[in-house]
MARGUBA-359626 format. One line per field, with one value per atom (N, C-alpha, C): x, y, z; residue in one letter; residue number from 1. Coordinates in Angstrom, 2 decimals. Layout:
N
x	(X/...)
y	(Y/...)
z	(Z/...)
residuo	(a/...)
num	(NUM/...)
***
This chain:
255
x	(245.01/245.55/244.43/243.42/242.40/241.70/241.51/240.85/241.69/243.07/243.94/243.84/243.82/243.62/242.32/241.24/239.95/239.94/240.64/240.79/241.55/242.64/243.45/242.68/241.90/241.07/239.99/239.41/238.37/238.91/240.12/240.70/240.99/241.59/241.96/240.72/239.74/238.49/237.73/237.82/237.05/237.49/238.83/239.26/238.68/238.60/237.99/236.56/235.85/234.40/234.29/235.14/235.11/235.33/236.28/236.57/235.32/234.59/233.36/232.39/232.26/231.32/231.85/233.14/233.74/233.34/233.13/232.66/231.25/230.44/229.12/229.22/230.18/230.34/231.59/231.88/233.08/233.09/231.98/231.88/231.48/231.85/231.53/232.43/231.88/232.62/233.77/234.70/235.78/235.28/234.18/233.63/233.19/232.50/232.07/233.24/234.24/235.47/236.20/236.25/237.01/236.23/234.95/234.15/234.30/234.22/234.35/235.70/236.76/238.16/238.41/237.78/237.90/237.31/236.16/235.54/236.50/237.15/238.07/239.26/239.70/240.78/240.36/239.08/238.62/238.62/238.16/238.11/239.56/240.48/241.81/242.51/242.19/242.75/242.37/241.06/240.59/241.23/241.33/241.97/243.43/244.14/245.56/245.69/244.88/244.99/244.40/243.13/242.44/242.86/243.14/243.41/244.85/245.72/247.17/248.05/247.95/248.86/248.47/247.23/246.79/247.13/246.76/247.13/248.67/249.43/250.91/251.39/250.77/251.11/250.69/249.51/248.97/249.78/250.19/251.05/252.44/252.89/254.24/254.32/253.18/253.19/253.71/253.76/254.30/255.82/256.44/257.85/258.07/256.96/257.02/256.53/255.99/255.40/256.40/257.60/258.59/258.96/259.19/259.54/258.37/257.18/255.99/255.97/256.17/256.12/257.27/258.47/259.65/259.32/258.86/258.56/257.49/256.45/255.37/255.79/256.50/256.89/257.91/258.85/259.86/259.19/258.23/257.49/256.78/256.07/255.30/256.21/257.38/258.31/259.02/259.28/259.93/259.01/257.71/256.82/256.71/256.61/256.48/257.75/258.93/260.20/260.35/259.92/260.02/259.17/257.97/257.07/257.55/258.14/258.70/259.87/260.71/261.79/261.27/260.30/259.70/259.09/258.48/257.82/258.93/260.10/261.13/261.94/262.03/262.87/262.15/260.84/260.06/259.48/259.76/259.17/257.67/256.86/255.39/254.77/253.48/252.66/251.62/251.29/250.18/248.84/248.85/247.60/247.89/246.85/246.92/246.21/246.58/245.91/245.77/246.77/246.73/247.90/247.65/248.77/249.80/249.51/250.47/250.99/251.25/251.78/253.16/253.29/254.59/255.65/256.80/257.83/258.79/259.21/260.23/261.26/262.47/263.47/263.09/263.33/262.99/261.51/260.72/259.29/259.05/259.89/259.63/259.88/260.56/260.92/259.81/258.90/257.86/256.47/255.64/254.33/253.54/252.82/252.12/251.18/250.52/249.57/250.25/251.40/252.13/252.58/252.97/253.39/252.23/250.99/249.87/249.51/249.65/249.36/250.35/251.61/252.62/252.35/251.79/251.36/250.32/249.36/248.33/248.81/249.78/250.39/251.15/251.88/252.60/251.65/250.52/249.47/248.83/248.59/247.84/248.70/250.04/250.82/250.80/250.96/250.91/249.54/248.48/247.19/247.03/247.62/247.60/248.42/249.62/250.50/249.80/249.09/248.34/247.29/246.62/245.54/246.24/247.40/248.04/248.64/249.29/249.87/248.82/247.61/246.57/246.37/246.57/246.34/247.45/248.57/249.66/249.30/248.39/248.01/247.22/246.75/245.94/244.50/244.15/242.81/242.12/241.48/240.87/239.76/239.02/237.97/238.53/239.64/240.24/240.87/241.54/242.13/241.16/240.01/238.95/238.37/238.29/237.87/238.79/240.06/241.10/240.93/240.88/240.69/239.40/238.38/237.05/237.16/237.79/237.93/238.72/239.80/240.59/239.80/239.02/238.20/237.11/236.57/235.56/236.06/237.28/237.86/238.42/238.62/239.15/238.07/236.79/235.68/235.69/235.67/235.65/236.98/238.08/239.39/239.34/238.78/238.68/237.83/236.79/235.94/236.68/237.49/238.12/239.31/239.81/240.98/240.57/239.31/238.84/238.79/238.25/238.13/239.37/240.48/241.70/242.33/242.26/242.71/241.92/240.66/239.81/240.07/240.33/240.68/241.99/242.87/244.16/244.04/242.89/242.76/242.74/242.73/242.73/241.35/241.33/240.03/239.50/238.21/237.56/238.18/238.53/239.12/240.45/241.33/242.65/242.54/241.62/241.42/241.06/240.06/239.65/240.80/241.59/242.75/243.72/244.10/245.05/244.51/243.24/242.60/242.67/242.40/242.50/243.92/244.98/246.30/246.62/246.07/246.30/245.65/244.51/243.95/244.83/245.48/246.33/247.52/247.99/249.09/248.68/247.43/247.00/246.94/246.61/246.60/248.03/249.04/250.43/250.85/250.47/250.78/250.29/249.06/248.47/249.30/249.79/250.61/251.99/252.52/253.85/253.69/252.62/252.45/252.17/251.39/251.07/252.28/253.05/254.30/255.40/255.40/256.38/256.19/254.96/254.73/254.62/254.43/254.37/255.79/256.84/258.18/258.60/258.13/258.49/257.40/256.69/255.65/256.24/257.62/258.31/258.30/258.23/258.29/256.85/255.83/254.52/254.19/254.55/254.25/254.88/256.18/256.80/256.11/255.71/255.17/253.77/253.02/251.70/251.87/252.80/253.02/253.60/254.46/255.04/253.88/252.95/251.80/250.97/250.78/250.01/250.67/252.05/252.79/252.70/252.73/252.64/251.30/250.25/248.87/248.70/249.25/249.20/249.96/251.05/251.86/250.99/250.33/249.52/248.41/247.72/246.62/247.06/248.16/248.62/249.31/250.15/250.86/250.11/249.06/248.42/246.91/246.23/244.78/244.20/244.60/244.00/244.37/245.65/245.93/245.09/244.90/244.14/242.64/242.10/240.66/240.51/241.59/241.42/241.96/242.13/242.81/241.83/240.52/239.60/238.45/238.60/237.57/236.47/236.72/235.69/236.15/237.01/237.61/236.61/235.54/234.60/233.89/233.39/232.70/233.61/234.89/235.86/236.15/236.29/236.55/235.48/234.20/233.08/233.04/233.30/233.30/234.33/235.55/236.54/236.10/235.44/234.94/233.91/233.08/232.05/232.69/233.72/234.42/235.06/235.69/236.42/235.42/234.35/233.36/232.66/232.49/231.84/232.77/234.04/234.97/235.03/234.91/234.96/233.73/232.59/231.36/231.55/232.04/232.23/233.19/234.28/235.28/234.60/233.76/233.14/232.12/231.31/230.27/230.75/231.85/232.37/233.62/234.10/235.31/235.03)
y	(135.49/136.28/136.97/137.39/138.12/137.12/135.89/134.96/134.62/134.66/134.48/135.66/136.90/138.07/138.02/137.64/137.53/136.55/135.40/134.28/134.75/135.46/135.96/136.90/137.75/138.70/137.95/136.95/136.18/135.37/134.73/134.06/134.94/136.09/137.04/137.64/137.93/138.59/137.67/136.38/135.43/135.57/135.82/136.05/137.35/138.38/139.65/139.43/138.67/138.41/137.60/136.64/135.90/136.75/137.73/138.68/139.51/139.90/140.71/139.85/138.56/137.70/137.51/137.47/137.25/138.36/139.54/140.67/140.34/139.59/139.30/138.15/137.25/136.15/136.32/137.56/137.87/137.22/136.95/136.35/134.83/134.22/132.80/132.02/130.86/130.00/129.28/128.74/127.94/126.81/126.16/125.03/125.43/126.55/126.98/127.26/127.98/128.31/127.06/126.12/124.84/124.10/124.02/123.32/124.08/125.39/126.13/125.97/126.08/125.88/124.46/123.47/122.09/121.86/122.48/122.45/123.06/124.15/124.74/123.80/123.06/122.17/120.99/120.56/119.49/119.86/121.09/121.58/121.72/122.29/122.44/121.10/120.12/118.72/118.18/118.32/117.75/118.53/119.86/120.66/120.29/119.92/119.52/118.20/117.23/115.88/115.76/116.13/115.90/116.96/118.18/119.22/119.44/119.00/119.22/117.94/117.11/115.91/114.89/114.56/113.57/114.05/115.34/115.83/115.85/116.03/116.01/114.70/113.65/112.28/112.06/112.54/112.43/113.14/114.32/115.08/114.52/113.94/113.36/112.04/111.38/110.14/110.32/111.53/111.72/111.33/111.37/111.03/109.62/108.88/107.52/107.46/106.35/106.15/106.40/105.85/106.05/107.52/108.19/109.60/110.43/110.08/110.73/110.65/109.48/109.36/110.07/110.04/110.73/112.22/112.71/114.20/114.61/113.76/114.13/114.02/112.92/112.77/113.79/114.06/115.13/116.52/116.78/118.04/118.23/117.17/117.22/117.61/116.79/117.00/118.36/118.77/120.07/121.22/121.13/122.09/122.21/120.97/120.92/121.50/121.03/121.58/123.08/123.53/125.00/125.73/125.34/126.05/125.86/124.71/124.52/125.45/125.70/126.60/128.07/128.45/129.75/129.91/128.87/128.85/129.07/128.56/128.69/130.02/130.54/131.65/133.02/133.06/134.24/134.38/135.36/135.49/135.72/134.92/135.12/134.45/134.70/133.94/133.23/131.98/131.27/131.75/132.31/132.75/134.01/134.77/135.88/135.60/136.25/136.12/134.71/133.92/132.55/132.20/131.32/130.96/130.11/129.51/128.55/129.13/130.37/131.04/130.44/130.12/129.60/130.68/130.47/131.49/131.29/132.35/132.38/133.42/133.26/134.29/135.67/136.61/138.07/138.39/137.42/137.67/138.95/139.09/140.09/141.51/141.64/142.83/143.29/142.45/142.84/142.89/143.77/143.90/142.58/142.18/140.92/140.83/141.91/141.89/141.59/142.23/142.03/140.56/140.00/138.60/137.68/137.98/137.18/137.30/138.57/138.72/137.98/137.95/137.21/135.69/135.19/133.75/133.46/134.37/134.14/134.23/135.18/135.37/134.13/133.57/132.32/131.23/131.19/130.26/130.44/131.70/132.00/132.01/132.22/132.26/131.00/129.83/128.64/128.34/128.80/128.68/129.50/130.70/131.46/130.81/130.33/129.68/128.50/127.75/126.61/127.01/128.05/128.56/128.98/129.58/129.98/128.88/127.90/126.74/125.95/125.89/125.15/125.56/126.85/127.31/126.90/126.41/125.95/124.73/123.96/122.67/122.91/124.13/124.40/123.99/123.27/122.87/123.87/124.79/125.95/125.53/124.53/124.04/123.47/122.71/122.10/123.23/124.15/125.25/126.09/126.31/127.09/126.27/125.01/124.14/124.26/124.20/124.35/125.70/126.83/128.15/128.28/127.67/127.72/127.11/125.94/125.27/126.11/126.73/127.55/128.81/129.44/130.51/130.14/128.95/128.45/128.30/127.72/127.58/128.89/129.86/131.15/131.95/131.61/132.33/132.01/130.67/130.39/130.76/130.65/131.14/132.57/133.37/134.81/135.10/134.27/134.47/134.30/133.26/132.92/133.76/134.58/135.44/136.77/137.13/138.38/138.53/137.49/137.53/137.71/136.95/137.13/138.54/139.15/140.52/141.55/141.34/142.23/142.10/140.86/140.54/141.18/141.34/141.95/143.46/144.03/145.43/146.31/145.60/146.33/146.92/148.07/148.65/147.86/148.00/147.25/147.61/148.87/149.29/148.64/148.60/148.04/146.53/145.87/144.47/144.12/144.84/144.59/144.85/145.87/146.20/145.08/144.55/143.48/142.18/141.96/140.80/140.92/142.14/142.44/142.24/142.56/142.34/140.87/140.05/138.57/138.07/138.67/138.30/138.72/139.85/140.38/139.44/138.82/137.86/136.70/136.28/135.22/135.70/136.92/137.49/137.38/137.83/137.77/136.33/135.42/134.04/133.39/133.83/133.29/133.66/134.87/135.28/134.58/134.35/133.64/132.27/131.56/130.15/130.13/131.07/131.12/131.38/132.35/132.72/131.64/130.95/129.90/128.78/128.34/127.26/127.70/129.05/129.62/129.68/129.77/129.82/128.48/127.41/126.13/125.09/124.53/123.50/122.22/122.05/120.87/120.64/121.82/121.73/121.67/121.57/121.57/120.47/119.20/118.13/118.42/118.90/119.20/120.39/121.43/122.56/122.26/121.43/121.01/120.28/119.35/118.58/119.48/120.45/121.43/122.19/122.68/123.48/122.58/121.37/120.37/120.11/119.98/119.72/120.80/122.03/123.21/123.23/122.86/122.83/121.76/120.58/119.43/119.80/120.49/120.92/121.81/122.79/123.76/122.96/122.08/121.34/120.53/119.83/118.89/119.67/120.67/121.36/122.38/123.01/124.11/123.91/123.54/123.54/122.47/121.22/120.12/120.20/120.48/120.64/121.75/122.87/123.97/123.55/122.79/122.43/121.32/120.64/119.65/120.04/121.30/121.78/122.25/122.27/122.86/121.94/120.62/119.71/119.40/119.86/119.66/118.75/117.78/116.86/116.12/115.65/114.86/115.70/116.81/117.74/118.27/118.61/119.03/117.93/116.67/115.62/115.43/115.48/115.29/116.55/117.71/118.91/118.85/118.37/118.15/117.23/116.09/115.13/115.75/116.59/117.27/118.14/118.92/119.79/119.01/117.91/117.04/116.45/115.93/115.26/116.30/117.51/118.50/118.84/118.97/119.11/117.96/116.77/115.52/115.48/115.82/115.93/116.97/118.13/119.18/118.70/117.97/117.53/116.53/115.63/114.66/115.30/116.23/116.82/117.80/118.54/119.53/119.10/117.91/117.49/116.91)
z	(-0.84/0.21/1.01/0.33/1.05/2.07/1.64/2.51/3.77/3.58/4.67/5.67/5.11/5.95/6.72/6.01/6.72/7.83/7.55/8.51/9.69/9.46/10.55/11.46/10.83/11.61/12.37/11.77/12.38/13.58/13.45/14.55/15.66/15.39/16.42/16.99/16.17/16.63/17.51/17.40/18.25/19.72/19.89/21.26/21.85/21.03/21.46/21.80/20.97/21.22/22.56/22.75/23.97/25.19/25.01/26.08/26.44/25.39/25.66/26.44/26.06/26.80/28.22/28.37/29.70/30.71/30.29/31.12/31.76/30.93/31.40/32.44/32.27/33.19/34.06/34.46/35.17/36.57/37.14/38.45/38.38/37.24/37.07/38.02/38.45/39.38/38.72/39.51/38.93/38.09/38.56/37.88/36.47/36.30/35.02/34.13/34.64/33.92/33.41/34.32/34.03/32.86/32.93/31.93/30.61/30.57/29.41/28.79/29.61/29.07/28.62/29.22/28.79/27.49/27.21/25.90/24.86/25.11/24.25/24.03/25.05/24.88/23.94/24.03/23.15/21.70/21.45/20.10/19.56/20.45/20.03/19.78/20.56/20.35/19.02/18.70/17.40/16.25/16.36/15.33/15.11/16.26/16.15/15.45/15.89/15.34/13.94/13.84/12.50/11.45/11.91/10.90/10.58/11.44/11.29/11.22/12.18/12.31/11.24/11.14/10.15/8.68/8.38/7.05/6.80/7.88/7.79/7.24/7.75/7.24/5.84/5.48/4.21/3.15/3.40/2.47/2.38/3.51/3.58/2.79/2.51/1.82/0.39/-0.13/-1.43/-1.48/-0.35/-0.19/0.35/0.57/1.12/2.55/2.92/4.28/5.43/5.25/6.33/6.51/5.40/5.44/6.05/5.70/6.23/7.68/8.22/9.72/10.32/9.79/10.34/10.41/9.27/9.23/10.27/10.34/11.30/12.71/13.10/14.49/14.88/13.92/14.18/14.32/13.56/13.55/14.86/15.32/16.60/17.75/17.82/18.96/18.80/17.64/17.44/17.93/17.56/18.02/19.54/20.13/21.65/22.31/21.83/22.40/22.19/21.07/20.77/21.78/21.98/22.92/24.34/24.65/26.02/26.27/25.26/25.42/25.58/24.82/24.98/26.34/26.76/28.16/29.24/29.06/30.05/29.94/28.74/28.51/28.69/28.42/28.49/29.87/30.67/31.99/31.82/32.54/32.52/33.71/33.86/34.87/34.19/34.63/34.08/34.62/35.91/36.53/37.29/37.59/38.50/39.77/40.87/42.11/42.52/42.39/42.72/43.64/44.66/45.58/44.94/43.85/43.26/41.90/41.91/40.70/40.30/39.01/38.61/38.56/39.15/39.15/38.03/37.40/36.36/36.68/36.23/36.48/36.00/36.80/36.50/36.63/37.13/37.29/38.13/39.19/40.16/39.55/38.41/37.78/36.78/36.51/35.59/36.20/35.65/36.13/35.99/37.02/36.94/35.80/35.51/34.44/33.10/32.90/31.66/31.57/32.73/32.78/32.34/32.87/32.52/31.04/30.49/29.09/28.21/28.67/27.89/27.94/29.02/29.07/28.03/27.94/26.99/25.58/25.34/24.03/23.61/24.54/24.27/23.86/24.51/24.26/22.89/22.48/21.31/20.02/20.14/18.95/18.16/18.77/17.98/17.29/17.96/17.35/16.05/16.07/14.88/13.81/14.16/13.17/12.58/13.41/12.89/11.87/12.09/11.20/9.87/9.90/8.70/7.95/8.62/7.97/7.17/7.69/7.02/5.60/5.29/3.91/2.97/3.53/2.66/1.97/2.36/1.74/0.41/0.22/-0.96/-0.80/0.25/0.50/1.41/0.75/1.47/2.49/2.08/2.94/4.28/4.10/5.33/6.11/5.48/6.19/6.96/6.35/7.04/8.21/8.07/9.21/10.41/10.13/11.17/11.86/10.97/11.53/12.29/11.73/12.44/13.80/13.91/15.19/16.19/15.67/16.56/17.02/16.09/16.44/17.51/17.26/18.21/19.61/19.74/21.07/21.66/20.78/21.24/22.04/21.75/22.47/23.93/24.26/25.71/26.29/25.59/26.14/26.50/25.59/25.80/27.01/27.24/28.41/29.71/29.82/31.09/31.49/30.56/30.93/31.54/31.43/31.95/33.40/34.12/35.59/36.31/35.92/36.60/36.53/35.35/35.22/35.98/36.01/36.79/38.27/38.69/40.09/40.51/39.52/39.87/39.95/39.72/39.90/38.62/37.44/36.20/35.97/35.27/34.91/33.73/33.48/32.40/31.08/30.88/29.58/29.38/30.40/30.26/30.11/30.78/30.63/29.25/28.67/27.30/26.33/26.57/25.66/25.64/26.83/26.90/26.30/26.42/25.82/24.25/23.78/22.34/21.79/22.60/22.18/22.02/22.90/22.77/21.45/21.05/19.76/18.62/18.75/17.67/17.51/18.60/18.47/17.50/17.55/16.68/15.23/15.04/13.65/13.07/13.90/13.56/13.23/14.17/13.96/12.78/12.36/11.13/9.91/9.81/8.73/8.73/9.92/10.09/9.50/9.87/9.39/7.88/7.42/5.94/5.12/5.51/4.66/4.82/5.99/6.16/5.15/4.98/3.97/2.57/2.38/1.03/0.44/1.30/0.80/0.15/0.78/0.21/0.67/-0.31/0.05/0.51/0.26/0.65/2.23/2.90/4.37/4.96/4.07/4.55/5.58/5.27/6.24/7.62/7.67/8.91/9.60/8.84/9.50/10.01/9.35/9.86/11.19/11.25/12.44/13.52/13.15/14.13/14.81/13.97/14.52/15.45/15.01/15.80/17.18/17.10/18.30/19.37/18.82/19.76/20.43/19.67/20.27/21.24/20.98/21.92/23.18/23.07/24.26/25.19/24.58/25.31/26.01/25.33/25.90/27.08/26.92/28.04/29.15/28.82/29.87/30.63/30.02/30.63/30.76/29.67/29.68/30.54/30.34/31.10/32.57/32.93/34.42/35.05/34.33/34.90/35.09/34.17/34.31/35.32/35.75/36.73/38.11/38.25/39.55/40.60/40.31/41.22/41.57/41.38/41.76/40.75/39.48/38.43/37.37/37.76/36.78/35.91/36.49/35.69/34.69/35.18/34.21/33.06/33.48/32.57/31.48/31.92/30.97/29.94/30.38/29.47/28.52/29.03/28.25/27.17/27.48/26.48/25.42/25.85/24.83/23.85/24.46/23.64/22.59/23.05/22.09/21.04/21.38/20.42/19.44/19.91/19.07/18.13/18.61/17.81/16.60/16.80/15.75/14.80/15.32/14.57/13.62/14.16/13.30/12.18/12.54/11.48/10.41/10.88/9.89/8.95/9.41/8.58/7.61/8.18/7.34/6.37/6.73/5.80/5.02/5.39/4.71/3.31)
residuo	(m/m/m/e/e/e/i/i/i/v/v/v/l/l/l/l/l/l/t/t/t/a/a/a/l/l/l/g/g/g/v/v/v/g/g/g/g/g/g/a/a/a/t/t/t/v/v/v/l/l/l/g/g/g/a/a/a/g/g/g/v/v/v/g/g/g/f/f/f/i/i/i/f/f/f/r/r/r/k/k/k/a/a/a/s/s/s/h/h/h/k/k/k/f/f/f/s/s/s/d/d/d/i/i/i/v/v/v/l/l/l/a/a/a/f/f/f/a/a/a/a/a/a/g/g/g/v/v/v/m/m/m/l/l/l/a/a/a/a/a/a/a/a/a/v/v/v/l/l/l/g/g/g/l/l/l/i/i/i/v/v/v/p/p/p/s/s/s/i/i/i/e/e/e/y/y/y/g/g/g/m/m/m/d/d/d/f/f/f/g/g/g/a/a/a/g/g/g/w/w/w/a/a/a/l/l/l/v/v/v/m/m/m/t/t/t/v/v/v/a/a/a/g/g/g/v/v/v/f/f/f/a/a/a/g/g/g/a/a/a/v/v/v/c/c/c/l/l/l/n/n/n/l/l/l/i/i/i/d/d/d/k/k/k/l/l/l/v/v/v/p/p/p/h/h/h/l/l/l/h/h/h/k/k/k/l/l/l/a/a/a/s/s/s/p/p/p/d/d/d/i/i/i/e/e/e/e/e/e/h/h/h/e/e/e/n/n/n/n/n/n/e/e/e/k/k/k/l/l/l/n/n/n/k/k/k/v/v/v/l/l/l/l/l/l/f/f/f/v/v/v/l/l/l/a/a/a/i/i/i/a/a/a/i/i/i/h/h/h/n/n/n/l/l/l/p/p/p/e/e/e/g/g/g/i/i/i/a/a/a/a/a/a/g/g/g/v/v/v/g/g/g/f/f/f/g/g/g/s/s/s/g/g/g/n/n/n/t/t/t/a/a/a/e/e/e/a/a/a/l/l/l/l/l/l/i/i/i/a/a/a/g/g/g/g/g/g/i/i/i/a/a/a/l/l/l/q/q/q/n/n/n/i/i/i/p/p/p/e/e/e/g/g/g/m/m/m/v/v/v/i/i/i/i/i/i/a/a/a/p/p/p/m/m/m/l/l/l/a/a/a/a/a/a/g/g/g/l/l/l/s/s/s/s/s/s/k/k/k/k/k/k/t/t/t/f/f/f/f/f/f/y/y/y/a/a/a/a/a/a/l/l/l/t/t/t/g/g/g/l/l/l/v/v/v/e/e/e/v/v/v/v/v/v/g/g/g/t/t/t/f/f/f/i/i/i/g/g/g/y/y/y/f/f/f/a/a/a/v/v/v/s/s/s/i/i/i/s/s/s/t/t/t/a/a/a/i/i/i/l/l/l/p/p/p/f/f/f/m/m/m/l/l/l/a/a/a/f/f/f/a/a/a/g/g/g/g/g/g/t/t/t/m/m/m/l/l/l/y/y/y/v/v/v/i/i/i/s/s/s/d/d/d/e/e/e/m/m/m/i/i/i/p/p/p/e/e/e/t/t/t/h/h/h/a/a/a/h/h/h/g/g/g/s/s/s/e/e/e/r/r/r/g/g/g/a/a/a/t/t/t/y/y/y/s/s/s/l/l/l/l/l/l/i/i/i/g/g/g/f/f/f/c/c/c/l/l/l/m/m/m/l/l/l/i/i/i/c/c/c/d/d/d/v/v/v/l/l/l/l/l/l/g/g/g)
num	(1/1/1/2/2/2/3/3/3/4/4/4/5/5/5/6/6/6/7/7/7/8/8/8/9/9/9/10/10/10/11/11/11/12/12/12/13/13/13/14/14/14/15/15/15/16/16/16/17/17/17/18/18/18/19/19/19/20/20/20/21/21/21/22/22/22/23/23/23/24/24/24/25/25/25/26/26/26/27/27/27/28/28/28/29/29/29/30/30/30/31/31/31/32/32/32/33/33/33/34/34/34/35/35/35/36/36/36/37/37/37/38/38/38/39/39/39/40/40/40/41/41/41/42/42/42/43/43/43/44/44/44/45/45/45/46/46/46/47/47/47/48/48/48/49/49/49/50/50/50/51/51/51/52/52/52/53/53/53/54/54/54/55/55/55/56/56/56/57/57/57/58/58/58/59/59/59/60/60/60/61/61/61/62/62/62/63/63/63/64/64/64/65/65/65/66/66/66/67/67/67/68/68/68/69/69/69/70/70/70/71/71/71/72/72/72/73/73/73/74/74/74/75/75/75/76/76/76/77/77/77/78/78/78/79/79/79/80/80/80/81/81/81/82/82/82/83/83/83/84/84/84/85/85/85/86/86/86/87/87/87/88/88/88/89/89/89/90/90/90/91/91/91/92/92/92/93/93/93/94/94/94/95/95/95/96/96/96/97/97/97/98/98/98/99/99/99/100/100/100/101/101/101/102/102/102/103/103/103/104/104/104/105/105/105/106/106/106/107/107/107/108/108/108/109/109/109/110/110/110/111/111/111/112/112/112/113/113/113/114/114/114/115/115/115/116/116/116/117/117/117/118/118/118/119/119/119/120/120/120/121/121/121/122/122/122/123/123/123/124/124/124/125/125/125/126/126/126/127/127/127/128/128/128/129/129/129/130/130/130/131/131/131/132/132/132/133/133/133/134/134/134/135/135/135/136/136/136/137/137/137/138/138/138/139/139/139/140/140/140/141/141/141/142/142/142/143/143/143/144/144/144/145/145/145/146/146/146/147/147/147/148/148/148/149/149/149/150/150/150/151/151/151/152/152/152/153/153/153/154/154/154/155/155/155/156/156/156/157/157/157/158/158/158/159/159/159/160/160/160/161/161/161/162/162/162/163/163/163/164/164/164/165/165/165/166/166/166/167/167/167/168/168/168/169/169/169/170/170/170/171/171/171/172/172/172/173/173/173/174/174/174/175/175/175/176/176/176/177/177/177/178/178/178/179/179/179/180/180/180/181/181/181/182/182/182/183/183/183/184/184/184/185/185/185/186/186/186/187/187/187/188/188/188/189/189/189/190/190/190/191/191/191/192/192/192/193/193/193/194/194/194/195/195/195/196/196/196/197/197/197/198/198/198/199/199/199/200/200/200/201/201/201/202/202/202/203/203/203/204/204/204/205/205/205/206/206/206/207/207/207/208/208/208/209/209/209/210/210/210/211/211/211/212/212/212/213/213/213/214/214/214/215/215/215/216/216/216/217/217/217/218/218/218/219/219/219/220/220/220/221/221/221/222/222/222/223/223/223/224/224/224/225/225/225/226/226/226/227/227/227/228/228/228/229/229/229/230/230/230/231/231/231/232/232/232/233/233/233/234/234/234/235/235/235/236/236/236/237/237/237/238/238/238/239/239/239/240/240/240/241/241/241/242/242/242/243/243/243/244/244/244/245/245/245/246/246/246/247/247/247/248/248/248/249/249/249/250/250/250/251/251/251/252/252/252/253/253/253/254/254/254/255/255/255)
***
């Protein structure tokens, strides 16, 4: 339990660390932000596939190959649909100070900053759940690799959320406070994932795939479109590949 607590704090703390770095690069160009965010997407993609979806199939094989595939595919789609529903039901903004802000019902009744923080929280919750679910396998090394990958990509994510909030007129103190709150969401998510699989290891394959599905949804629905929206597609693509391959190397060397 202690290692889960430390992992939760580490995953959430990485976002706070990234936010601190973000103040240094607050005037970074869109190109720089896109490349940094694409790297985070690559790390996240590898963590989802190598650390969650593939292990889901492996643990499901105890019940047979067919059942393993059904559990994994069902889990991936369940995770994506769940996040899609949250995305539609919870009023939020994907960006601040942008002409193409996504509109949701009741958005006009809420402070734009709060809406933006909610968007980040929706993004961060499944990452925390993924970190917690990994410990349900009993393979601490693999779980720490997943959590390490999530923490690694949280640093650049934390960096890129600072500039929009400052541009919206928030003070540095409030900006850092809101960034820290998004890190706290990951701490909560870690415990949710951990206790979910602790109740019954029989649901472990499904929960691993569920966590992987939520991460794939975020990557495809938000991260990749955002990194390709400002003319830096080529650099963002290679940055994503670097992030993915870095996690792949870590998985082989530490696995």
